N, C-alpha and C positions, 0 to 999 in steps of 0.2 A: 465539456462539463467538468465540474470540480466535485470530487468525492473525498470524504475524510474518513479514514479508518483509525479506530483505536486498537492498537496492536500490543499484545503482551509478549514478552520474551526478548525484546531488543535491549542490548546492554552496551554495545560498543560500535565502533565504526565499521567493523566487519559486518555486523547485523544491518547497518544502514545500507552498505553496499549490496548485501544479499537480497534485501527487500527491493531496493531500487532496480537491480538487475532482473529480478523475477518479474517485476511489473513491466520493464522495458522489453522482455521477451515476448510479451503480449501486445505491446504498443511501443515501438521504437521511438516514437515522437512524444511519449508521455513526459509531462513535467512533474517530477517527484520531489516533494519537500518532506524531510523527516525531522521531527522534533523528538530527539532521543529521550530527553528528560520527561516529556509529557507522554511518550509512547504514541505519538500521533503521526500518521502518514497522510499527507495531502497530495492528491493526484489530479492533474488535469489531463483528461484522456477521452478519446472517442469510444473506448471500450466500455462494456457493461460492468457495473459494480461487481456483479457475481463473478465474472471472469477474473477481475483483478483481485478479489478476495480469495479466490481459489489459488491464484498465483502466490499470494502471500502465505496462505496455508501450506502450499506445496514446498515453500522455502523453509518451512519448519517453525513458523510463528503463528500465534493465535490471534485472530481478529475478534475482538470483543464487541465492537459495534461499527456500524456504517452509517454515515450521514452525508447529506449533500444533495445536489440536484438530481443525481442518478441513483440514490440509495434505493435498494430493493426492499 
């Protein structure tokens, strides 16, 4: 399923790597695409949206909204 997160606080490639790594800690096979300028993280994963949101939050970023086929 595809889930899109609107994320605040990402400003550089380090942020992209931190968010990507946090998501992949929960799902090593997740496909993660980050649009840094738009603050959008698109994830294809079998994990629940809540678990992935928590991973992003734990990495130090703020999820403002969640949309997609698995949005809670």
